[in-house]
C-alpha positions in Angstrom: 2.5 -5.9 3.9 6.0 -7.2 3.0 6.7 -5.0 -0.2 9.1 -5.3 -2.7 10.1 -3.3 -5.8 11.3 -5.0 -9.0 12.9 -3.3 -12.1 11.5 -4.4 -15.8 14.8 -6.1 -18.0 14.7 -5.8 -21.9 11.7 -6.0 -24.4 9.8 -3.7 -21.8 11.3 -0.9 -24.1 8.5 1.2 -25.7 8.3 5.0 -27.3 7.4 7.4 -25.5 7.8 5.3 -21.6 8.5 8.1 -18.9 7.5 11.2 -20.3 4.1 11.6 -18.7 6.0 10.7 -15.6 8.9 13.7 -16.5 5.7 16.0 -17.6 4.1 15.2 -14.0 7.5 14.9 -11.7 10.0 17.3 -11.6 12.4 14.6 -10.2 11.3 12.5 -12.7 12.6 14.9 -15.1 15.4 15.3 -13.8 16.6 11.3 -14.1 16.2 12.0 -18.3 18.6 15.0 -18.0 21.2 13.5 -16.0 21.2 10.5 -17.8 21.1 12.0 -21.3 24.1 14.3 -19.1 26.3 10.8 -18.4 25.7 9.8 -21.8 26.4 12.4 -23.9 23.9 12.5 -26.0 19.5 13.4 -25.6 18.6 9.5 -24.8 15.3 11.1 -23.7 14.6 12.3 -27.2 14.8 9.2 -28.5 13.1 7.3 -26.0 10.3 9.9 -25.7 10.4 10.4 -30.1 12.6 8.1 -31.8 12.8 5.3 -33.2 11.7 1.8 -32.3 14.4 0.3 -33.8 16.8 2.2 -32.7 15.6 2.5 -29.1 16.1 -1.7 -29.3 19.4 -1.9 -30.2 20.7 -3.4 -26.6 23.3 -0.6 -25.8 20.3 2.1 -25.9 17.7 -0.2 -24.8 19.5 -1.1 -21.2 20.2 2.5 -19.9 16.5 3.2 -21.4 14.7 1.3 -19.3 16.9 2.0 -16.4 16.3 5.6 -16.5 12.9 4.9 -16.8 12.2 3.0 -13.8 14.4 5.2 -12.2 12.0 7.9 -13.0 9.5 5.9 -11.6 11.4 5.6 -8.1 11.4 9.5 -7.9 8.5 10.2 -8.6 7.2 7.8 -6.2 9.8 9.3 -3.7 7.7 12.6 -4.2 5.2 11.0 -3.1 6.2 9.8 0.3 6.9 6.5 -0.6 10.7 6.2 -0.2 13.1 2.8 -1.4 12.9 2.4 1.6 9.7 1.4 2.2 10.3 -2.0 0.4 11.9 -5.4 2.6 13.5 -5.9 -0.7 14.3 -4.6 -4.3 14.8 -7.0 -7.7 15.6 -6.5 -11.0 15.4 -9.2 -14.5 18.8 -9.0 -16.2 19.5 -4.8 -16.4 16.9 -3.9 -14.6 19.8 -6.1 -11.2 20.9 -2.0 -12.0 18.3 -0.4 -11.5 17.7 -1.8 -8.8 21.0 -1.2 -7.6 20.6 2.5 -7.9 17.2 3.0 -6.7 18.8 1.5 -3.8 21.7 4.0 -3.7 24.4 1.5 -4.6 25.2 3.0 -7.7 25.1 6.4 -8.6 22.5 7.3 -11.5 24.7 8.8 -13.8 27.4 5.7 -13.4 25.0 3.7 -13.6 23.8 4.7 -17.6 27.5 4.2 -18.5 28.0 0.9 -17.1 24.6 -0.2 -19.3 25.4 1.3 -22.4 28.8 -0.3 -22.0 27.1 -3.4 -21.4 24.6 -3.1 -23.8 27.2 -2.5 -26.6 29.6 -5.3 -24.5 26.7 -7.9 -25.2 25.8 -7.5 -28.7 30.1 -7.2 -29.7 30.7 -10.3 -27.9 28.7 -12.7 -31.0 28.5 -11.5 -34.4 25.4 -11.3 -34.9 23.6 -14.1 -36.5 26.0 -16.5 -34.9 23.8 -16.6 -31.7 20.5 -17.0 -30.6 17.6 -17.2 -27.8 14.1 -19.4 -27.3 11.4 -20.1 -25.4 10.6 -22.9 -23.7 6.9 -22.7 -22.4 5.3 -25.6 -20.5 8.7 -27.0 -19.5 10.2 -26.4 -15.4 14.3 -25.6 -15.0 15.1 -28.6 -14.6 13.6 -30.3 -17.7 14.9 -27.0 -19.9 18.1 -27.5 -18.6 18.8 -31.2 -19.7 17.1 -30.1 -23.2 19.7 -27.2 -23.2 22.7 -30.0 -22.5 21.3 -32.8 -24.9 21.6 -29.6 -27.7 24.2 -28.8 -27.0 26.0 -32.1 -28.7 30.1 -29.7 -28.7 28.6 -26.2 -28.8 26.9 -23.7 -25.8 23.9 -23.5 -25.1 22.6 -23.1 -21.7 18.9 -22.2 -19.5 20.2 -18.3 -19.3 16.5 -17.1 -18.1 14.6 -19.0 -15.0 11.5 -16.5 -15.7 8.6 -18.7 -13.9 7.4 -22.4 -13.6 6.7 -22.6 -17.2 8.9 -20.5 -19.2 13.3 -20.4 -19.1 14.3 -19.0 -21.8 17.9 -20.6 -23.2 20.3 -19.2 -24.8 23.5 -19.8 -27.0 24.9 -21.6 -30.8 22.0 -20.4 -32.8 21.8 -24.6 -34.6 22.0 -25.4 -30.6 19.4 -23.2 -29.6 18.0 -24.6 -32.9 18.4 -28.2 -31.2 17.0 -27.7 -28.5 13.3 -25.8 -30.1 12.6 -29.4 -31.6 13.8 -31.9 -28.4 11.4 -29.7 -26.3 8.9 -30.0 -27.6 9.8 -34.2 -28.4 9.5 -33.7 -24.6 5.8 -32.4 -24.3 6.9 -28.3 -24.5 4.1 -26.2 -25.2 5.7 -23.7 -27.0 9.2 -23.7 -28.2 9.8 -20.8 -30.2 13.1 -18.9 -31.3 13.7 -15.3 -30.0 13.6 -12.1 -31.6 16.8 -11.1 -30.4 20.2 -9.5 -31.1 22.3 -11.4 -29.2 23.0 -14.8 -27.3 22.9 -13.4 -23.9 23.4 -14.6 -19.9 25.6 -18.0 -21.3 29.5 -18.7 -21.4 29.2 -16.9 -25.5 29.5 -13.2 -23.3 32.8 -14.0 -21.7 34.1 -11.1 -23.7 31.9 -8.8 -22.9 31.5 -10.5 -19.1 35.8 -9.4 -18.7 34.3 -6.2 -20.4 31.9 -5.2 -17.4 35.1 -6.6 -14.6 37.0 -3.9 -16.5 34.9 -0.6 -15.4 32.8 -2.3 -12.5 36.4 -2.1 -11.1 36.8 1.9 -11.5 33.1 2.0 -10.0 31.9 3.3 -6.8 29.1 0.3 -5.1 27.6 1.6 -1.9 26.1 -0.4 0.5 22.7 -0.3 -0.3 20.1 0.9 1.3 17.3 -1.7 0.9 19.0 -5.4 0.5 19.5 -6.4 -3.6 18.2 -10.2 -4.4 20.8 -11.3 -6.5 20.2 -12.9 -10.6 22.8 -15.0 -10.2 21.9 -16.1 -6.0 18.6 -15.6 -6.1 19.4 -14.4 -2.4 20.1 -11.3 -0.6 23.8 -9.4 -1.1 24.8 -6.2 0.2 28.5 -6.4 0.1 29.7 -3.9 -2.4 32.6 -6.6 -3.6 29.7 -9.2 -4.0 28.1 -6.8 -6.0 30.5 -6.0 -8.2 31.7 -9.4 -8.6 28.0 -10.6 -9.2 27.3 -7.5 -12.1 30.2 -9.4 -14.1 29.0 -13.1 -13.2 25.2 -11.8 -14.1 26.5 -11.9 -18.0 27.3 -15.1 -18.0 25.2 -16.3 -15.5 21.2 -17.5 -15.9 18.4 -15.0 -14.3 17.1 -17.1 -11.5 13.8 -15.2 -11.6 11.6 -17.8 -10.3 13.6 -18.8 -7.4 14.1 -14.7 -6.5 11.1 -14.1 -6.1 10.2 -17.6 -4.3 12.7 -16.4 -2.2 11.2 -12.8 -1.6 7.6 -14.6 -1.1 9.3 -17.1 1.5 10.6 -14.2 3.7 6.5 -13.0 3.5 6.6 -10.5 1.0 2.9 -10.5 -0.3 3.4 -7.5 -2.3 5.7 -7.0 -5.7 5.9 -3.6 -7.1 7.2 -3.0 -11.1 8.5 -0.1 -11.4 9.3 1.4 -14.9 7.8 0.4 -18.5 5.3 -3.1 -18.7 3.7 -5.5 -16.6 5.9 -8.7 -18.4 7.1 -8.6 -13.9 4.0 -8.8 -13.2 2.5 -12.2 -14.8 6.0 -14.0 -14.1 5.4 -13.3 -10.4 0.9 -14.0 -10.5 2.6 -17.6 -12.5 5.4 -18.2 -9.6 4.1 -16.5 -6.7 -0.2 -16.6 -7.5 -1.3 -15.6 -3.7 0.7 -12.1 -4.0 -0.4 -9.2 -5.1 1.3 -7.1 -8.0 1.3 -3.6 -9.1 2.8 -2.2 -12.2 3.9 1.8 -11.9 5.1 3.2 -14.8 2.7 7.1 -14.9 1.9 9.1 -13.8 -1.8 7.4 -12.5 0.2 4.3 -11.6 2.5 6.3 -8.5 -1.2 8.3 -7.3 -2.9 5.5 -7.2 0.1 3.7 -5.6 0.2 6.6 -2.8 -3.4 6.5 -2.1 -3.3 2.3 -1.3 
């Protein structure tokens, strides 16, 4: 079996995630302690017993999801399954940072601080209510991109996430995204729905956040990863630190090419995708992209034990 480890993005967060891992594995608990120290606050307390609305704030959700993913990875390592047992790693949006951290490219403390900054910068790039995102279901990427272009009408509207063969997310100015929903329905979309997000991620409106990330990443040491990282914006494997740095900046305004990334890995013989951390959203997408591949969610001690015994 050729395996890839994949790491979830925003939306997978739930209160209590990672707590059982931290209780069962000292290496997992150490992850949350290190993230708390890096941020100078008890993010773990928010994750395990806080308010869902506060955890969902972008600046909290991003480092929280990463911490949970890395805790799960450390638990797997404690059971004898190192990151190098995968042929590739990849992550959806913020999950790319989790993948880079898991592969030893970014330190855990730097990853936590970068994601806190990324979350704040993305939230502050566009005033609340100015931007929006919508999921177009039942349209392929080319059609969805045409819908976004037609809807723009001088405003920003872009295909932001190419999630799977029948789900593309568009992002941009609120009025343009609302137009995209109506145009998509007219073009035969099964459903087109506005998403409950706080900002229009992965489009040109995020340019101020991209500048902030470029500045922050200039000060961060990036190692060559131990495992090839399939990047969001290229859907290709990357291991050069300078390239990784520039792609992380580009990723803020660029499309998440998830469908292509999974197809690329499957085309290279990956037939087993392990989703490391909270939720199972990526597993669902992967089954729709590469139906012959096996998927496994690894987010609890039971999941870790089952994976180790497989």
